N, C-alpha and C positions, 0 to 999 in steps of 0.2 A: 220021713223026708219033709223038709221045710219048704214052703212055697213063699216066694217073694211077692209081696203085694205092693204095687206102685200107686202112688197117689197122683192126682192131677198136677201137683207141684213138681213131681219128678219127671213129668212128660216133657220132652224137648219140643220146642216149637218147630213147625215145618219150614219156617223161613225166619231169617234174622229179624229181630225186633228193633226198629229204628224210630226216628222222630217223625217219619212220614213226610209226604210231599208238602203238607202245610207247614210243618216244622222247617223243612229246607227252604221254603219260600220266605218264612219269617227270618231265618238266619241270613239268607241272601239279601233281604231288604235292610237288615241291620248293618250288614257289611257295606252295602252300597251307600247308605246314608250316614255312615260314620265320617267324622271330620278327617280322620287319617286318610281314608280312601278318596275323599274329595280333594285333599291336597295332592295325593299321588296322581289323580287324573288331571288336575290342573298342571302339574309338571309334565305329564305325558302330552298334554295339549301343546305346551310350549315347545317340547322336544320335537313333536310332530311338525311344527312350523319351520324348524331349522332347515330341513332339506329344500324348502321353497326358496330360501335365500342362496342356495348353492346350485340346485338343478334348475335349468330354465323351465318355466311354466308355459303350457300351451296357450293359456288364455292371454298371456302377456306377449309372448314371442313364439308363435307356432313354428316359424321357419327354423329358428335356433334350436327349438326343442326337437324337431325332426332330425336336424343335423346331429344333435347330441346322441339321439337314439341310434342313428345309423353308424356313427363313429365308434360307439361302445359295444356294438355287436350284440351278443347274447345278454350281456348285463343291461344294456339299454332296453332290450325287449322285455326282460324280466321286470325292471323298474317301471316300464310303461304299463305292463299288465297289472302291477300293484298300485298304480295310480299316482306315482311319485312325480309325474309331470303335470298333474292337475290335482294337487293335494287338497285344496278346499272342497272339491266335489268327490273325493275318494270315500268309499264306504267306511273304511276303517277310521278315517278322520271324523266322519259324521257320527260313528258309534261312540268315539271318545267324547265328542261334543255333547251328544244327547245324554250319555251316562253322567257326565259332569253336571249337566243341567238338572237331571233328576236327583242326583246326589245333593246338590245345593238346596233344592226345594225340600227334599226329605230332611235336611238338617235344619233349615230355617223354620218350617211350619211348627214342628213339635217344640222347638226351643222357644219360639215366640209365645206359644201357648203356656209353656212352663213359666216364662218370665211374667206373663200376664197374671197367672195364678199366684206367683210369689209376691208381686206388687199388691194384688188384691188382698192376700192373706196377711201381709205385713210380717214383722219379725215373729219368730216362733217362740215357743215356751222356754222358760229358763230351766236348764237341767237341774236335777236334784242335787248333784254333788259337783260344785265348781272347782274344788281343790284338785281334781284329777287332770285339769288342763295345765299346760306348761306355763302359759301367760296368766298367772293368777296372783292377786294381791288382796289384802284386807286392811281395813283401818277402823279404829273406833271413832265414834262421832257422838256429840252431845245433842245433835238435832233429832227431832222426832222423825218417824218413818216418812210421813208425807213431805216434810221439809228436806230430808236427806235425798229422797228420790227426785224431788223437784230440782235440787241443786245438781244432782247427777245428770238429769235431763238437760240442764243448761250447758253442762260441760261437753255433752255429746253433740256438738254442732256438726251439721252435715249428715247426721244419722237419722234414720226413721225409727221412732221409738214406740214402745207399747208398755204401759204401766199396768201392773197387776197388783194383787194383794201381797205387799212386801217385796215385790220383784219388779224389775225393769229389763226389758230386752230391746236391743237396738241393732240395726243393720244398715250398712251402706254398700255401695258398689253396684247398685242397680244399673248405673250408667255404664259400668264395665261390660256387663252382659249385653246391654243395649248397643254399645259400641261394637261388640263382637258380631251381633246380629246385623248391624248396619254394614259392617265390612263385608259379610257374606252376601247380604242383599245387593251391595254394590258390585260384587263379583258376578252375581246373577244378572244384574242390569247390564254389565259390560258384555256378558255372553250374548244377551238378547240384542244389544246394539251392534255388536260385532257381526252377528248373523244378518241383521237388517242392513248393515253397511255393505255387505257383500252383494246384497240384492238391489240396492237403490243407488249405489255409487258408480262412477266411471272414472277412468284415467286414460289419458292419451298423450302421446308425444308427437311433436311436429317440428320440422326444421324449416325456417324461413330465411331466404336470402334477402339482403338489403334491397328495398324497393318492392319486395314480394308481399303478398297478402295471404293470410290464413282465414278460411271461413269454417265456422264450427259445424262441420258435417263429417260423418264417418269416413268418407272418401278422402278428406283432406289430412287425416291423421296418418303418420308413418306407422304407429302402433296404437291400438285402441283396445282397452279392456273394460267391459261393462258388466254390471249386475244383471240378473235375470229379469228384473222389473224395469230396466231402463229401455225405453223405446228409442231405437236409433233414429227414427224418423221425426222425433219430437225434441231434439236437442235445442237448447236456447239459441236463437239466431244472433250471431255477432261476427264481426270481422276484426282482425288484427293486422295492421300494416306496419312492417318493420322499416322505420325511417332510417335508422342508423344503429350499428352495433359499435360501441365505444369501449374497447379494452385499453387498459392503462398498464404500463410496465415500469419497473424500477430501472435505474441506470445499468444494472447488471443483467437486465433482460427478464428478471423474474416478474410474473404477473402481480399487479397490486390491486386492481379493481376492474370491474366489468359493469357495463350499463347498456341496456337496450332501450332506445327511444322508439316508442310505438304510438300509433294512432288507433284508437278504439272506436268502432262504429257499432252502436247498440241502441235499440229502441228509437231509431231515427235521429239519434244525436251522436256527435263526434267529440272526442276528447283526446288529449295527449297524456301519456303516462311514461314513467321510467321504471323499468324492471331491473332489479339488481339481485344477485344471489342472496337467498334467505330473506328477501323482501318482496314477496309475491304481490300481485295486484288481483283484484276480484273482478271477474268479467262473467256475466251470465250465471252468477252463483258459484262459479268455479274459481279456485285459486290458480293463478298462472305464474309458474316459476321459471326463472332463467337457469337452465340446467347445464348449458354448454355453449360454446361458440367456436368459430374457426373460419377457415378460408373456403371460398367457392369460386374457382376460376371459370370464366365463361369460355367454353370450348366449341369450336366450329370444325366439324369433320366433313370434308368433301371426298366422296368416293372416287374410284378409278374412272367412273363414267362422267365425272364432273358435276354430279348432283350433290347438294348439301344433304347429308344423311343425319346430321346432328348439329344443333346450335342452341345450347342452353348452359346454364350455370350447373356445375357438377360439385356436389358436396364431397369434401375430403375429410372424413370424420376422425381418422386416427391421427392424433396430434401429440408431438413430443413437447418437452419443456421449452424448447426454442421455437415451437410452432412449426416445425417441419411436419407437413401434413401429407398423408397418403390416403388413397382411395382407388376406386375403379371407374372406368368409363366404358359403357356398353353401347355398341352401335349395331342394333339388329336390322335396321332399315336401309341396308345398302341396295343399290340398284341391281348389281350382279356380283357374283363371286361369294366368298365365304363371309360370314358375319365377323365383326371386329370387336376386340376387347382390349383395353389398355389398363395397365397398372401404372398409376400416376403418383408422382411425389412432387410436392411444391416446397421450394426453398424460399422463404420470405425475403431474406437478405442474403443472396447467394454470393459466395466467394469460392474461388478455386484454390485449393491447398494441396500441394503434392499430387496434382492431377485428379483430385477428388473434389466434388462440389460439397460445400458445407454452408450452413446458415449461421451468421454471427449476431442476428438480432431477430426478435419475434415480430417486429413491425415489417410491413411490406415495403422496404426501401429499395430492393432490387430483386423482385420476384422472378424466379425461374422455374419452369415446369419440365420435369424429366419423365418420360414415359417409356415403357416396354410394350411391344405389340404382340397380341395373340390373334390367331385366325381359326375359324371353325364354327362349331355350333354352340351358341350361348345357352341353349336349353330353355329358352323363353317360350318356345312354341309348343311345349309339352303340356302346358296347363298346370304345372306344379308350382306352388308358391316358392319364390326365390328371394333371398336377401339382396336388396338393390345395392348394398355396399360390399358384396362379396362376388368375386369372379370365379365361376365354376370352370376350371380348365380341363375337366375330365375328357371332353370331346374337342379340345382345342390344342393348337400347337403354337409355341412361341417362335416368333421370327428371330432367327439367330444369325450370327456370323462367326467365322472361324478365327480364333486368336490362338496361334500356336497349334496345339493339338486339341484344344477345347472349343466347344461350341457355346457361346454366351449370347444372351439376349442383346439385341441392338437397342441402344439408348437413343432416344430422340429428345433434344434439348431445345426449349423455346422460351423466349422472353415475352413480356407483354407486347402485343401488337405484331409478333413475328409468326410466320407460318413455316412449317417444315414438311418435307416429304415423309410419308409413312413408309417405313422399310418394307421392301417387297413389292413396291409399286401399287399399293392399295389406295392411293389418294394423298391428301394432305391433312395435316392437323394444325390448327391455328389457335394460339393463346390470345383470345380477343381482349379480355378484360379480367379484372380481379375484384371480387366483392367479399364481404364477410357474411357469415350466417349466424343465426341465433337458434339454439335448441330450446324449445319451450315445452314445459311439462304442465298439462292441464289436469287438475284433480277436482272432481266434484263429489262431495260427501256431506250430505245434510246431517249426518249423525255425529260429526266431530264435537259439537257443543255438548251433546249428551254424553259422549265418551269422557270428555273433560270433567263434566259434572259428576259422573259416577266415580271417576278416578279420584277426584278431590274428596268426595264423600267417603270413599273407601279408605283413603289415607287418614281422614279424620276419625273414622270408626276404629281403625287399627290403633291409632295413637291413644284413643280413649280406652280401649280394652287393655292396652299395655301399661298405661300410666296411672289409671285410677284403681286404687286397691279395693278389694272386696272383703269386708270384715263383719264379724258378729260379736256383739258385746252383751254380757249378761251380768246383772247386778241383783244381789239379794240382801235385804236388811233383816238382821237377826239380833235382837237384844242389844241395840246400840252399836252393832258392828256392821259395816258394809263390806260385803264380799263381791269381788268383780273378777271376771275372766273374759278372755277374748280368743277367738280363733280367726284364721285367715288362710290364704293360700300358702302352700309350701314355700319356705324361703322368705316369708314376710318378717322382716326384722323390726318392724315398728309396733308390734303388738304390745310389748311391755310399756312403751310410751303411751299407747292408747289407754291401757288399764290405769296407769298412773294419772293421766289427765282426767279420766272418768271419775276417779276418787278424789281429785283435787290435790294430788300429791306431787311433790317434785320428783323428777325422774331419777335423781341420784339419792333420794332419801331412803 
């Protein structure tokens, strides 16, 4: 009977043999710092920012964001839990941002060291057999070895050369790799500046009625979005007085130009400026843009007890091509009875056509205000933030009248200087005056210059890496014959010409 003897080689391991945790870490680091993955993460970062332009962000408009969440039910709740309403502070966005940052650093550092070594070392040795290269030529010469190599060296302008014993090696394209590194360094710089911008910048919007003043404080903004390092109590002090809003229209009523005449009070000095679309002015280090304009009728509401419950200019923000403007009027401070709300529409140049009011011109040639009345609870006493330009009618009822079998809202029509009874006996509404408003957008970002600098530097580096070729040329002198070969990147069609030029030959010879 034979006995089988097993050696250690035949013994099966008790556990699978792998590369180990150190090997996995090295593999993961190589994947993370590969240029391919850096580009993928850069694309992911851009894609991650797309929802911010579609879904309202809490930092910019918390009221609209909460309304969006409530309106979309379970989907709104899910997106809110995932951070889609505050993308810039979402953990998954921070993970992409940090991984991209690490990837770029991991790409730049070793490649910079490699470039440094290549520049320091100079062109490499000449291969033993040049005939194996596709771009190869040879020519006989009557010159001596030294004279021939000296002539070749003169022909290789723009190349870094090294002359050996009967050989010459040359290389160019160092700027190509340097341009590539500059491009990636610029991306890294843009990432750093972008993160810094989110911390030190602020942006706000404010609407000013003609004759009104805006003071640079958080309470004066309609919306205000700031970075975490911005101190709300230390905003630069200045005031903007809207002297006049001047829109201009073509004969067909289409808008042609807009200008806001303002008076700026800053550092104890006063100056006048004109703000036009895409032509901002600089106040307190911030760019002030003219982002919109429209009408603001002055409304006086007298309640049923004879007390003035409201007397102010009301912004009508929703504007059509012919400047028919709509908005809401909220009257919470009535002496007695339910609170009042109005949905208002202004017709700048009103005309009646087939029993319907229309506007035939965007200028206020015959302004008429039409309102519908709501009564009930405006929801302002609950302490929940509310959009001042939106009328929440959930706990309100429209004052209606019967027309046939249908109940429709009662329309109240007023011209400038006229007063009308509020339907239902709730008092009077008076269209006192009409002014224009200007919507201003204030943006402070001290990193814009750095962003522009890195962007220009990145484009320059990218152009350099794409346009400058990287080539190596080798020359050997043997018994009165010059042999030359060249290599470059795949698809380089100029190698044969370089070889011919190196040997002093015509390209078609």
